[in-house]
C-alpha positions as CSV (number, residue, x, y, z in Angstrom):
1,X,93.2,-30.6,49.1
2,X,92.7,-34.4,48.7
3,X,95.7,-34.6,46.3
4,X,97.9,-32.6,48.7
5,X,97.0,-34.9,51.6
6,X,97.9,-38.0,49.5
7,X,101.3,-36.4,48.6
8,X,101.9,-35.5,52.3
9,X,101.1,-39.1,53.4
10,X,103.5,-40.5,50.8
11,X,106.3,-38.2,52.0
12,X,105.6,-39.0,55.6
13,X,105.7,-42.7,54.8
14,X,109.1,-42.2,53.1
15,X,110.4,-40.3,56.1
16,X,109.2,-43.1,58.4
17,X,110.9,-45.8,56.4
18,X,114.0,-43.7,56.3
19,X,114.0,-43.2,60.1
20,X,113.3,-46.9,60.8
21,X,116.2,-47.9,58.6
22,X,118.5,-45.5,60.5
23,X,119.1,-43.0,57.7
24,X,119.0,-39.2,58.0
25,X,116.5,-37.0,56.2
26,X,119.4,-35.4,54.3
27,X,120.2,-38.7,52.8
28,X,117.0,-38.4,50.7
29,X,118.7,-35.6,48.8
30,X,121.4,-36.3,46.2
31,X,124.9,-35.6,47.4
32,X,126.2,-35.3,43.9
33,X,126.6,-31.6,44.3
34,X,129.3,-32.2,46.8
35,X,131.4,-34.3,44.4
36,X,134.5,-32.7,42.8
37,X,133.9,-31.3,39.3
38,X,135.3,-32.5,36.0
39,X,135.1,-29.8,33.4
40,X,134.3,-31.4,30.1
41,X,135.1,-29.3,27.0
42,X,132.8,-29.8,23.9
43,X,131.0,-28.0,21.2
44,X,127.4,-28.3,20.0
45,X,127.5,-31.6,18.0
46,X,124.2,-33.5,18.0
47,X,123.6,-36.3,18.9
48,X,126.7,-36.3,21.0
49,X,126.3,-33.0,22.8
50,X,123.6,-30.4,22.5
51,X,121.2,-28.4,24.6
52,X,117.8,-29.9,25.2
53,X,114.5,-28.0,25.4
54,X,115.3,-26.9,29.0
55,X,118.7,-25.5,27.9
56,X,120.7,-28.3,29.6
57,X,123.5,-30.2,27.9
58,X,122.4,-33.7,26.7
59,X,123.5,-36.3,24.2
60,X,125.6,-39.4,23.9
61,X,128.8,-38.0,25.2
62,X,127.1,-36.0,28.0
63,X,125.3,-39.2,29.3
64,X,128.3,-41.4,29.0
65,X,130.6,-38.9,30.7
66,X,128.1,-38.3,33.5
67,X,127.8,-42.0,34.3
68,X,131.5,-42.8,33.9
69,X,132.7,-39.9,36.1
70,X,130.0,-40.6,38.6
71,X,131.4,-44.1,39.0
72,X,134.8,-42.5,39.6
73,X,133.4,-40.1,42.2
74,X,133.1,-36.9,40.2
75,X,130.3,-34.8,38.6
76,X,130.5,-33.4,35.1
77,X,130.3,-29.8,34.1
78,X,129.9,-29.3,30.4
79,X,131.6,-26.2,28.9
80,X,131.0,-25.2,25.3
81,X,134.3,-24.1,23.9
82,X,135.7,-22.5,20.8
83,X,136.6,-25.7,19.0
84,X,139.6,-24.3,17.3
85,X,141.1,-23.6,20.7
86,X,140.4,-26.9,22.3
87,X,144.0,-28.0,22.8
88,X,145.0,-24.6,24.1
89,X,142.1,-24.7,26.7
90,X,143.1,-28.2,27.7
91,X,146.8,-27.4,28.1
92,X,146.0,-24.3,30.2
93,X,143.8,-26.3,32.6
94,X,140.7,-24.3,31.8
95,X,139.1,-27.7,30.9
96,X,139.9,-31.1,32.3
97,X,139.2,-33.1,29.1
98,X,137.7,-33.0,25.7
99,X,134.8,-35.3,24.9
100,X,133.0,-34.2,21.8
101,X,132.8,-37.0,19.3
102,X,136.6,-36.5,19.1
103,X,138.4,-38.7,16.6
104,X,141.6,-40.3,17.9
105,X,143.0,-41.1,14.4
106,X,146.0,-38.9,13.6
107,X,146.0,-37.3,17.0
108,X,147.4,-40.1,19.2
109,X,150.6,-38.2,20.0
110,X,148.8,-34.9,20.7
111,X,146.9,-36.1,23.8
112,X,146.5,-38.7,26.5
113,X,143.5,-40.8,25.5
114,X,140.7,-42.8,27.2
115,X,139.1,-45.0,24.5
116,X,138.1,-45.5,21.9
117,X,134.7,-45.9,23.4
118,X,132.7,-45.5,20.1
119,X,133.3,-46.3,16.5
120,X,132.3,-43.7,13.9
121,X,132.5,-43.2,10.2
122,X,133.7,-39.9,8.6
123,X,131.6,-39.6,5.4
124,X,130.6,-37.4,2.5
125,X,127.0,-36.2,2.1
126,X,125.4,-34.6,-0.9
127,X,122.0,-33.3,-1.9
128,X,119.6,-36.1,-3.0
129,X,119.7,-35.1,-6.7
130,X,123.5,-34.8,-6.8
131,X,125.5,-36.5,-9.5
132,X,128.2,-37.4,-6.9
133,X,128.0,-41.1,-6.0
134,X,131.6,-42.0,-5.2
135,X,134.6,-40.2,-3.6
136,X,136.3,-40.0,-7.0
137,X,133.3,-37.9,-8.1
138,X,134.5,-35.1,-5.8
139,X,137.1,-34.0,-8.3
140,X,136.7,-30.3,-9.0
141,X,133.8,-30.0,-6.6
142,X,133.3,-27.6,-3.7
143,X,133.3,-29.3,-0.3
144,X,132.5,-27.8,3.1
145,X,133.8,-29.1,6.4
146,X,134.1,-27.9,10.0
147,X,137.5,-26.4,10.6
148,X,140.1,-28.5,12.6
149,X,138.1,-31.7,12.1
150,X,139.2,-35.0,10.7
151,X,137.3,-34.5,7.3
152,X,139.3,-31.3,6.8
153,X,142.6,-33.1,7.4
154,X,141.6,-36.1,5.2
155,X,140.6,-33.9,2.3
156,X,143.6,-31.6,2.6
157,X,146.1,-34.4,2.8
158,X,144.4,-37.4,1.2
159,X,144.1,-38.6,-2.3
160,X,140.9,-36.7,-3.1
161,X,141.3,-34.0,-5.7
162,X,138.5,-31.6,-4.6
163,X,138.0,-28.3,-6.3
164,X,137.7,-26.0,-3.2
165,X,137.7,-27.1,0.4
166,X,135.8,-24.6,2.5
167,X,136.5,-24.8,6.2
168,X,133.8,-23.2,8.5
169,X,134.0,-22.5,12.2
170,X,130.6,-23.8,13.1
171,X,129.2,-27.3,12.3
172,X,125.7,-26.0,11.5
173,X,127.0,-23.8,8.7
174,X,128.2,-26.8,6.6
175,X,124.7,-28.1,6.4
176,X,123.3,-24.7,5.5
177,X,125.9,-24.3,2.7
178,X,124.9,-27.7,1.3
179,X,121.2,-27.0,1.4
180,X,121.6,-23.6,-0.2
181,X,123.8,-25.0,-3.0
182,X,126.9,-23.0,-2.0
183,X,128.9,-26.3,-2.0
184,X,128.5,-29.6,-3.7
185,X,129.2,-31.8,-0.7
186,X,130.1,-31.8,3.0
187,X,132.3,-34.0,5.1
188,X,131.4,-34.9,8.7
189,X,130.7,-37.7,11.2
190,X,127.9,-39.9,9.8
191,X,125.9,-39.7,13.0
192,X,125.8,-35.9,13.0
193,X,124.5,-35.8,9.4
194,X,121.8,-38.4,10.2
195,X,120.8,-36.3,13.3
196,X,120.6,-33.1,11.2
197,X,118.5,-34.7,8.6
198,X,116.1,-36.0,11.3
199,X,115.9,-32.6,13.1
200,X,115.5,-30.4,10.0
201,X,113.9,-32.8,7.5
202,X,116.9,-32.4,5.2
203,X,117.1,-34.5,2.1
204,X,120.8,-35.5,1.9
205,X,122.4,-38.6,0.6
206,X,125.4,-40.2,2.3
207,X,128.0,-41.8,0.1
208,X,128.4,-45.6,0.7
209,X,132.2,-45.4,0.8
210,X,133.4,-43.6,3.9
211,X,136.4,-41.2,4.1
212,X,137.6,-43.1,7.1
213,X,136.4,-45.3,10.0
214,X,137.6,-43.8,13.3
215,X,137.6,-44.5,17.0
216,X,136.2,-41.8,19.3
217,X,138.0,-41.0,22.5
218,X,138.3,-38.7,25.5
219,X,141.4,-36.4,25.3
220,X,143.5,-35.3,28.3
221,X,146.6,-33.1,28.3
222,X,149.8,-35.0,27.9
223,X,151.0,-33.1,30.9
224,X,148.1,-34.3,33.1
225,X,149.7,-36.1,36.0
226,X,146.5,-37.4,37.5
227,X,145.5,-41.0,36.7
228,X,142.0,-39.9,35.6
229,X,142.7,-40.9,32.0
230,X,143.6,-44.4,32.8
231,X,140.7,-44.8,35.3
232,X,138.2,-43.4,32.8
233,X,139.5,-45.7,30.0
234,X,138.9,-48.7,32.4
235,X,135.4,-47.4,33.4
236,X,134.3,-46.9,29.8
237,X,135.3,-50.5,29.0
238,X,133.3,-51.7,32.0
239,X,130.3,-49.7,30.7
240,X,130.6,-51.4,27.3
241,X,130.7,-54.8,29.0
242,X,127.8,-54.3,31.4
243,X,125.5,-52.9,28.7
244,X,125.3,-49.3,30.0
245,X,126.9,-47.8,26.9
246,X,124.6,-49.7,24.6
247,X,121.6,-48.5,26.6
248,X,122.8,-44.8,26.4
249,X,123.7,-44.9,22.7
250,X,120.3,-46.6,22.0
251,X,118.5,-43.5,23.3
252,X,120.0,-41.5,20.4
253,X,120.9,-43.9,17.6
254,X,119.4,-47.0,16.1
255,X,121.5,-50.2,16.1
256,X,123.7,-49.1,19.0
257,X,125.8,-52.2,18.9
258,X,127.6,-51.2,15.7
259,X,128.9,-48.1,17.4
260,X,130.5,-50.2,20.1
261,X,132.7,-52.2,17.6
262,X,136.0,-50.6,18.8
263,X,138.2,-53.6,19.5
264,X,139.7,-53.6,15.9
265,X,141.3,-50.2,16.4
266,X,145.0,-50.5,16.9
267,X,145.4,-47.6,19.3
């Protein structure tokens, strides 16, 4: 009972302070639930977007989007989508934007973009004991990628003579294929590979030479007549300048400053 009395006293004190300052008791509760909703389309892609232990979306993109849209007067609702249908869902209006560690490179004319807000490397990973040490060593090898991603595009249309390129619908499968020895290598964002190794104690080796360095952005439909894209772009830049982005990224990745080196991208 003593503990309850202390809690009640603290609550009473808070109410008294509130009344003396002229606020209403309802002001003690967050009014974020009354804000208009922005539906953010994404897929499960740690450390950018994934479900925490309580089953709630979390990650770099979730935290950045929540803060940025809050500054703009919105609240974010994360919707997990079929990644292969992301553009279709965006054009139909079922989602407002795509924010899912989404590379801008090669897609500039497909969407309206806010960003880049993060710099990332598309890389190749192999098992620790692999004889693959350079991109040229991929010749004749089997490589797995997530379908419709930038590594798939690079390996299909680049100068790398891989044996078989295996495109899988779900990101998690590419790691399973590599661990089981079904493929010789995988292509993905460096951060996602690092996160998987951390989460599952996997023993992969990332090649030093990247496939590509890319800028990560937020995609809106080209037919979107709102000025949200432009406002979000400005807000994300402000968050980089005021240290908010660095603080958020630092919760998930070491050396967060290197991921904010986006000014060299000519987008």
